[in-house]
C-alpha positions as CSV (number, residue, x, y, z in Angstrom):
1,X,0.0,0.0,0.0
2,X,2.8,2.4,0.9
3,X,4.5,1.7,-2.4
4,X,1.5,2.7,-4.4
5,X,1.0,5.8,-2.3
6,X,4.6,6.8,-2.8
7,X,4.4,6.2,-6.5
8,X,1.2,8.2,-6.8
9,X,2.6,11.1,-4.9
10,X,5.8,11.0,-6.9
11,X,3.8,11.2,-10.2
12,X,1.7,14.0,-8.7
13,X,4.8,16.0,-7.8
14,X,6.3,15.4,-11.2
15,X,3.2,16.7,-12.9
16,X,3.1,19.8,-10.7
17,X,6.8,20.4,-11.2
18,X,6.4,20.2,-15.0
19,X,3.4,22.7,-14.7
20,X,5.8,25.3,-13.1
21,X,8.3,25.2,-16.0
22,X,8.3,28.4,-17.9
23,X,7.1,28.3,-21.5
24,X,10.6,28.3,-23.1
25,X,11.8,25.5,-20.9
26,X,8.7,23.4,-21.5
27,X,8.9,24.0,-25.2
28,X,12.6,23.0,-25.3
29,X,11.9,19.8,-23.5
30,X,9.0,18.9,-25.8
31,X,11.2,19.7,-28.9
32,X,14.0,17.5,-27.5
33,X,11.7,14.5,-26.9
34,X,10.0,15.0,-30.3
35,X,13.4,15.1,-32.0
36,X,14.6,11.9,-30.3
37,X,11.4,10.1,-31.1
38,X,11.6,11.1,-34.8
39,X,15.3,10.1,-34.9
40,X,14.3,6.7,-33.5
41,X,11.6,6.2,-36.1
42,X,14.1,7.2,-38.8
43,X,16.6,4.6,-37.5
44,X,13.9,2.0,-37.6
45,X,13.1,2.9,-41.2
46,X,9.6,4.0,-40.2
47,X,8.3,6.9,-42.2
48,X,6.2,9.6,-40.5
49,X,6.9,12.5,-38.3
50,X,5.7,12.8,-34.8
51,X,4.6,16.4,-34.0
52,X,5.5,18.3,-30.9
53,X,1.7,18.7,-30.3
54,X,1.3,14.9,-30.2
55,X,4.2,14.5,-27.8
56,X,2.7,17.0,-25.4
57,X,-0.7,15.3,-25.5
58,X,0.8,11.9,-25.1
59,X,2.7,13.2,-22.1
60,X,-0.6,14.3,-20.6
61,X,-2.1,10.9,-21.1
62,X,0.9,9.0,-19.9
63,X,1.5,10.9,-16.7
64,X,-2.2,10.9,-15.7
65,X,-2.5,7.2,-16.6
66,X,0.4,6.5,-14.2
67,X,-1.3,8.7,-11.5
68,X,-4.6,6.9,-12.0
69,X,-3.0,3.5,-11.9
70,X,-1.0,4.1,-8.7
71,X,-3.8,6.0,-6.9
72,X,-6.4,3.4,-7.8
73,X,-4.2,0.6,-6.5
74,X,-3.5,2.6,-3.4
75,X,-7.2,3.1,-2.7
76,X,-7.9,-0.5,-3.5
77,X,-5.4,-1.9,-1.0
78,X,-6.3,0.7,1.6
79,X,-10.0,0.0,1.3
80,X,-10.4,-3.6,0.4
81,X,-14.0,-3.7,1.6
82,X,-15.1,-0.7,-0.5
83,X,-17.2,-1.1,-3.6
84,X,-15.2,-0.9,-6.9
85,X,-17.4,1.9,-8.2
86,X,-16.7,4.1,-5.2
87,X,-12.9,3.6,-5.6
88,X,-13.1,4.5,-9.3
89,X,-15.1,7.6,-8.6
90,X,-12.6,8.6,-5.9
91,X,-9.7,8.1,-8.3
92,X,-11.4,10.1,-11.1
93,X,-12.1,12.9,-8.6
94,X,-8.5,12.9,-7.4
95,X,-7.3,13.0,-11.0
96,X,-9.7,15.8,-11.9
97,X,-8.5,17.9,-8.9
98,X,-4.9,17.3,-9.9
99,X,-5.6,18.2,-13.5
100,X,-7.4,21.4,-12.5
101,X,-4.6,22.4,-10.3
102,X,-2.1,21.5,-13.0
103,X,-3.8,23.7,-15.6
104,X,-4.3,26.5,-13.0
105,X,-0.6,26.6,-12.3
106,X,0.1,26.7,-16.0
107,X,-2.3,29.6,-16.4
108,X,-0.1,31.7,-14.0
109,X,3.3,30.5,-15.3
110,X,5.0,32.8,-17.8
111,X,4.8,31.5,-21.4
112,X,2.2,28.8,-20.5
113,X,-1.5,28.6,-20.6
114,X,-4.0,26.4,-18.9
115,X,-6.6,24.7,-21.0
116,X,-9.8,23.0,-20.1
117,X,-9.5,20.5,-22.9
118,X,-6.2,19.3,-21.2
119,X,-8.1,18.7,-18.0
120,X,-10.5,16.4,-20.0
121,X,-7.5,14.7,-21.7
122,X,-5.9,14.2,-18.2
123,X,-9.1,12.5,-17.0
124,X,-8.9,10.2,-20.1
125,X,-5.4,9.3,-18.9
126,X,-6.7,8.6,-15.4
127,X,-9.4,6.4,-16.9
128,X,-6.7,4.5,-18.8
129,X,-4.9,3.9,-15.5
130,X,-8.0,2.7,-13.8
131,X,-8.8,0.4,-16.7
132,X,-5.3,-1.1,-16.4
133,X,-5.9,-1.7,-12.6
134,X,-9.3,-3.4,-13.4
135,X,-7.7,-5.6,-16.0
136,X,-5.0,-6.7,-13.6
137,X,-7.5,-7.3,-10.8
138,X,-9.7,-9.3,-13.2
139,X,-6.9,-11.4,-14.5
140,X,-5.4,-12.0,-11.0
141,X,-8.9,-13.0,-9.8
142,X,-9.2,-15.5,-12.6
143,X,-5.7,-16.9,-11.9
144,X,-6.5,-17.4,-8.2
145,X,-9.7,-19.3,-9.0
146,X,-7.8,-21.9,-10.9
């Protein structure tokens, strides 16, 4: 339980740290990641160019999926007797609060802007994390029954 809480808090702190990066620094980081991904694709002889916009949106999905995954597992192991629906709602709520805080910080950070559509995208990421937890719990439950 402590491991999942520590991982969830670590992801949350990473998200908030990234929100506080000024626009130029954030753009440079995105450009660097985009360049590396495109170089990798070229080395693999795969045509196509990944855009910086896509890298930024995938970053939102990935970091919030990780948060949703770790937070949902933390709640699951902390409240084993709770109904699954309640745990999912609590995870979505925590992800929504984090996403709103993330975008609010960006709104007040020089060179950045907070966007409501990113809050929605972040909630999709949390949902992906929850779905991964549910799949793991479902499979592990099937394995235990054998």
